[in-house]
Structure formats: C-alpha cells, structure tokens
N, C-alpha and C positions, 0 to 999 in steps of 0.2 A: 694363428692365421687360419680363417675358416675359409675354405674355398667356396666360391659361389659358382653358379652356373655362369655367371659373366666372367669369372676368372678363366674358367675352360672355354668359353668361348675366346676371350681373348689370347689364350694359349695357343688355340687352333688356327686363329688367324695368324700369330707369329710363325707357327710352323708353316703354313701355306706361304706366308711371306718369305721366309728362307729358302723357299724351292729354288732348284736350279733353273736358271733361264735357259732359253734355246741358245745355240752357237749362233754367233753373228751370221753365218752365212744361211741358216735355217729359220731365222727371223721372219715373220709375215706382217705385213702392213695393209691399212686399208687408205693412207694417204701418205705421200711424200712430203715430209716437213719442209723439204725447200721450195715447194709449190703451194703450201698453205699460206695464207696472209695470218702471220702472228707478230706479236711483239718480237723484237729481234732478240730479247734476252731469253724470252719464252722457247723461241725456236733454237736457238743455241743450246737451252738445258734439255731439249728434248732430243737434238742431235746428239748431245754428249752423252744420255743415259741411252739412245740406241746403238751408240758405238761402243759404250761399256761392256766387256766381256760378262760380267757378272755383277750387276747394280744391287747395292745393299739397301736396307729399309731406311738409312738416311739419305741415300740420293733420292729416293722416291717421296720423302718426307719434305725434301727442300724443293722440290719441283712444285712452282705454283704459277698461276698464269697471269700474274700481273695485271689483273682488271678483266674488262670485258672483251670478247673477240667475238666473231661470226657464230661462234657455236654456243656460247655462253647461256643466251634465251631459248635456245630450241629443245623442244620437249621430244618425248622418245620418239613419238610417230614421224617427225621430221628426221631426226637421228637416224633413224632405221630406214627410211627413204634414201637417204644419202648413202648410206653404207651399202643398200642393195645396189646401188649403181656400180659397185665396185666388182669387178670379175678377177676370177684368179689367173695368175700367170706371171711372167717376170718382164716387166718394163723398165727402161733405164737401169737396171741393175738392182731394181727393187722388186721383192717377192710380193705379190699382192696375194691377199685371201678371197676367198668367197664371202662377201660381204654379207649377203643374206643368210648365208649358214652362219657366219660369226654372230651376227645379232641375234639369230636364234638361240646360240648356244649360251648367250647371255644369262638367258632364262634359267639355265642350267647352274651357272656360276653364282647367281643372283636370284633364287627362287623369291617370288613375291615382294621384290626389293626395286621398283622401278627407277627409284632416285640412283641406285648403285649402277644400274644397267645404264642410265642416261650419263652418268659421269665416265663411266668404263668408253662410251661409244663416242663421247666428246674428246677424250685423249686419243682415242685411236684416230678420231678424224683430224687432230691436230698433227699427227704424224708419229705418237708413240707406238713401238710395235705392240702386237695385241696382247702376248703375255705380261707386257709391262703396264698396259693399260689397266687390265685386270688386277696386277699388283698393286697399282697406284691407287686403285679404288679401294682396296683392302686396307692399306697402309693408312690412307685417311680416315678410314672408317674405326680402326683400331686406335689412332690419334684421338678420334672424337671421344671413343669409347673411355680411354684412359683418362682424358680430361674432366669425362662427366663422373667416373668412379673418384677421381681424386677431389673434385669439389665435394661431392657426396661424403667421401670419408673425412675430409677437412671439416665440414658442417656437423659431421657426428662427434669428431674429436673436439671442436670448439665447445660445442653444446655440453658434451660431459663433462670436460674440464672446467668449465664455468660452473655448472653445477657441484663439481666437487669442491673447488675454492670459493664457494659463497659460504661467508662468516657469518654467525650470528650476530643480529643488531644490538649493540651495546645497552644495557641496563641505563635508563634515564633518558631524558631528551637530549640528544646530541652529544652526550659523554660516554667516554671509554671507561672501563672498568678502574683503571688507573686513577682517572680524575676523579672518579667518585670515591675512592679511598683518600685522596687528597682532601678532597672536600669535608669528609667527615673527621678528620683528623685536627 
C-alpha cells in the first residue's frame, strides 16, 4: 500500500485525537451546558463528555447535535462575538476561559479553515470543554476524510475489477463459442 499525504494527515489527526485530555478540575469552558438551551439528549451527551476523565475517539464520533439549535446557523463573526463576552474566572464551580483569547487561538488550531473554527466555537458555546471542542472538530474532519477516501478507493477498485472482468464478446451474433460449435456439427 502506498502512503499518500492524505494518509499522513489522517495519521497526524489520529495522534492529535489520542492526546491526553486535561484533568476534570483543569478543564475550561465558554458556557455551562446546564444553562444553554439544547435538546435534552445533546445536553446529556455533552455533560457526559465533560465528566468523562479521558474521552476517546468513539465518544466524540457519537456526539451529534440532533438537529438545529441557536448556534447552528451562526457564522464565525457572530460566534466570536458570543465567545468574546466570556471572561476568565470561576463561577458556580465552572472554570471559564478568556473567550476572546480562545477564539483567537482557534486560528492556530485551524489555520485557513474557518468552517472548523465555526464548528469548534459552536461546540464550546454549547457547553463542551474547550479542548474537547477542538478534538470533536478534528474527529469529525477525520471521519469525513476517511469516508471520502473510502469512497474514492471503492470507486477505483470497482472500476479496476470491472475492467479486469470484462470478457471478450462471443463470436457470431448472440452465440457463445459452444453454441457456435454445436451449430456446425
């Protein structure tokens, strides 16, 4: 198997995805999931991820928003404006980050990729802790990449196999060689 640059990118994303998450007490947030208006199931999954000591790839892959919410249609500018309203400190047992600094740090995490910056900000504003919001975005990117690569590989294998299996047309009109011999005898 020939390694492509896409494979090495996916491998790098996997290594990043397997990075150790901060301890529960050290996690910082932009929003408290208990105070954000979300689908009850989504809020429960986010709360479970926030409480998990070391969430794995599958935990992030299973997190879906289950439809539209108040953040779904917001663009990067509006999401940044919401994030910038969050000031660092500890309130009600939640450790909040400096929203403006974290939103700016997303440019380093996802250079020239505003779509990924938007996704990470959306999850952070839904109440997912900040490192997990970045990891969730990377997991989704890896899943998308693997699906695209799998489809491309399937197309290539399918067309190659079809070309190999293509048999020459029998001699005569609509007759196989065996039928042609029987006719002559």
